[in-house]
C-alpha positions as CSV (number, residue, x, y, z in Angstrom):
1,M,-111.2,52.9,167.5
2,N,-109.0,50.6,165.0
3,Q,-109.2,51.2,161.5
4,Y,-110.6,48.2,159.3
5,E,-110.9,47.7,155.5
6,T,-113.4,45.5,154.0
7,V,-113.5,43.8,150.8
8,F,-116.5,41.9,149.6
9,I,-117.6,40.5,146.1
10,L,-121.0,40.8,144.9
11,T,-122.8,38.5,142.6
12,P,-122.3,39.2,138.5
13,V,-125.8,39.1,138.1
14,L,-126.8,42.4,139.7
15,S,-127.9,45.5,137.4
16,D,-125.6,48.8,138.4
17,V,-128.8,49.9,140.9
18,Q,-128.9,46.4,142.5
19,M,-125.1,46.9,143.1
20,K,-125.1,50.3,144.6
21,E,-128.1,49.6,146.8
22,A,-126.0,46.7,148.5
23,V,-122.7,48.8,149.0
24,D,-125.1,51.4,150.5
25,K,-126.8,49.0,152.8
26,F,-123.4,48.0,154.3
27,K,-122.1,51.4,154.4
28,G,-125.7,52.3,156.2
29,I,-124.7,49.2,158.7
30,L,-121.4,50.7,159.3
31,T,-122.6,54.1,159.9
32,A,-125.6,53.4,162.2
33,E,-123.0,51.3,164.3
34,G,-120.9,54.6,164.7
35,A,-118.2,53.9,162.2
36,E,-116.4,56.4,160.1
37,I,-116.0,55.9,156.5
38,I,-112.6,56.9,155.3
39,N,-112.6,55.5,151.7
40,E,-115.0,53.4,149.0
41,E,-113.6,52.1,146.0
42,S,-115.7,49.7,143.4
43,W,-113.0,47.9,141.4
44,G,-115.7,47.0,138.8
45,L,-116.5,43.3,137.5
46,K,-113.4,41.1,138.0
47,K,-112.5,37.6,137.0
48,L,-112.4,35.2,140.1
49,A,-109.4,33.0,141.0
50,Y,-111.7,29.9,140.9
51,P,-115.7,29.5,140.9
52,I,-117.4,30.3,143.4
53,E,-121.4,29.1,143.1
54,K,-121.0,28.6,139.5
55,K,-120.0,32.3,139.0
56,S,-116.4,33.2,137.3
57,T,-116.6,36.9,138.2
58,G,-118.0,39.1,140.7
59,F,-118.6,42.7,141.5
60,Y,-115.4,43.5,143.8
61,Q,-116.3,46.6,146.3
62,L,-113.4,47.9,149.0
63,I,-115.0,50.1,152.0
64,E,-112.2,51.6,154.4
65,F,-113.3,52.7,157.8
66,K,-112.6,53.4,161.4
67,A,-114.9,51.5,164.1
68,E,-115.2,49.8,167.3
69,P,-114.5,46.3,167.1
70,T,-117.8,45.2,168.1
71,V,-119.1,46.4,164.6
72,I,-117.3,43.7,162.5
73,A,-119.4,41.1,163.8
74,K,-122.4,42.8,163.3
75,L,-121.0,43.8,159.7
76,E,-120.4,40.1,159.0
77,V,-123.4,38.5,160.1
78,N,-125.0,41.2,157.4
79,Y,-122.7,40.1,154.7
80,R,-123.6,36.0,155.3
81,R,-127.4,36.9,155.2
82,D,-127.2,38.8,152.0
83,E,-127.4,36.3,148.9
84,R,-125.9,39.2,146.8
85,V,-122.2,38.7,148.7
86,I,-120.4,35.8,147.4
87,R,-117.3,36.4,149.8
88,Y,-116.0,38.9,152.0
89,L,-113.1,39.4,154.2
90,T,-112.6,42.2,156.5
91,T,-108.9,43.2,158.2
92,K,-107.6,45.6,161.2
93,L,-105.2,47.8,159.5
94,D,-101.9,47.9,161.5
95,K,-99.6,51.2,161.2
96,H,-97.9,50.4,158.4
97,A,-101.0,49.3,156.2
98,I,-103.0,52.6,157.3
99,E,-99.5,54.6,156.0
100,Y,-100.0,52.3,152.8
101,A,-103.8,52.8,152.3
102,A,-103.1,56.7,152.8
103,K,-100.5,56.7,150.3
104,R,-102.5,54.6,147.7
105,R,-105.3,57.2,148.4
106,S,-103.7,60.0,147.7
107,L,-101.7,58.6,144.6
108,K,-105.4,57.7,143.3
109,S,-106.3,61.3,144.0
110,T,-103.6,62.8,141.7
111,K,-104.6,60.4,138.8
112,K,-108.1,61.9,138.8
113,E,-107.0,65.6,138.7
114,D,-104.5,64.7,135.9
């Protein structure tokens, strides 16, 4: 199994409930395919670098997971079919990126405890 990180941007017109439903849908796809979700972060509403579909902001979401390579194609097909997703990017993490992600998670958890 490889370790991946996927970031997707949801349209800014969604309510909090709709946004959570969309995130849960993609997490459900991953777990149904046997992926192990390691980390999930909601980065909130952010300004886009350039307008996409006449929208200048979007809800950013990150999911870090371990899965077989075949899962990625199924996940990205579902991103393309879902009109709530305006952009997505899935990357395979190498050993250095995995170390960095683990360090970032530990720093985030220590900040929450303070």
